N, C-alpha and C positions, 0 to 999 in steps of 0.2 A: 414244765414238760419240755425236755431237751429235743426229743425227736418229733418230726411231723408225722402225722398219721394220714395215709391215703386210703380212701374208701373206694371200692369197686362196686360193680353191680352185684346184687344179692344173688340173682340167677345167672349163671354162666353158660347155660345151654347144655344140651345133652352131648354135643360133640365139640371137641376143641380143634381148631384149625390154625395153622400158621399162615402168615401173609403170603408165603410162597405157594401154599396150597390153593389159595383162593385167587384166581386169575383176575376176576372182575368182581366188583362189589356193587350191589344195588341198594342204595340208602333207603328206598321206599319199601323194600321188602318184597316187591313183586315187579315183574317186567311191564314195560309200557305196552299198550295194545298195538302200537305201530311196529313193534319189534317183529311181529309175525309177517310183516310186509316189507321188511328191510332188505334191500338189495345188497349184494356183496360189492366191495370196492371196485373201482375202475383199474383194470390191469393195462398199463400202457403197452406192454408186449403184445397183448391181443389187439389193441387199437392201432398201433403203429407198424407192427412187423408182420408182413405176409409170409415170408419165407425165411425162417430163422437161420438156417445154415448159410444162406447167401446174403445175410444183412449185416452191414457194418456201420459203425458211427465214426464220423470224421468231425474235426473241428475246422471251421472255415478260417482261412487266413487271407486277409485282403478285402478289397471292396469292389471287385470286378462285377459282382452280382447284386449290388445294392438296390437297383430299380426292381429287381424280382423279389425284394424282401429278404435277401440273404445278406447278412452283415458280418463283419469281422467277429470272430469268436463264437459264432452260432454253431450249433451242433447239427450236422447233416445226417440223416438216416438214408443209407444208400443200399439199394437192392441190386446185386449182381445178376439175378436171374431174369430181370425184366429186359426185354428186347429194346434195342435202340430204335427210336422213332422220332419223326419230325416234331420239333418244338419241345422236346423233353430236355430238362436240365440234367447234365451228366457230369460225372467225374471222369476226365480223360487223362491219359498219359501221353504226353507230346515231348519227344526227345528226352525222356527220363524225368520230366517234371509233371506233377499232378496239377490239373487245372479244373476248375468248375465253370462250366459254360453251358449255353443253350445250344443244342444241336439243330442245324438247319441244312437241308439238302434241296438243291434244285436239279435241273436236268443234267447238267454237266459236272458239278462238283458239290462238295460238302464243306460247311463252315462251322466254326465254333464262335458263337456270338456272345460278347459280354453284354451285361445289363448296366453298363456305366459308360458314358461318353468319353471318358478319359482313355479307354482301351479300344484297340482296333479289332475288328473281326479276323479271325485266322482262317485262311484258306487251306484246307487239308490236303489239297493236291500238291502243295509245295513241300510237304513233309512225308518222309518215308516211315519214320518211327512213330506210329500213332496207334493207340489202342483204347477202347472204351473199358473203363474199370467198373462202372456201374451207373445206375440211374438214381437220381435223388428223388426220394418219395415223400419225405417230410423234412422240415426245418424247425428246430427248437431254438428260440432265443429268449433271453431274459428281458423283461420290460423295464 
């Protein structure tokens, strides 16, 4: 016998489906009882973004905020619709340069405070070209 013979199942079912037509296969023939209580997956947009049109993602460059848990190459989620407030971590534009710092205001002036002893606090009274770009709401970094 020169050719090999392959035998299939005697009963092929009443309907023929291709692999593309069957999205999922259940090898047991019936669904698990827990499938009725299964929740949908976690949507990070719902969890991390409050105002979608005003939210942007930035990649952190530098180590000025390492004591706050923000490291080089971390992804910052920044919301431009949140009001500036005491103690918030912000993305600021100072003389055309973007900085990530903690905002602090006292009776007479405002400061941008780094979370690293290698950097000095910036007194905003000394600069005329300053604007707040947004408030950091979340930080994503790889472990």
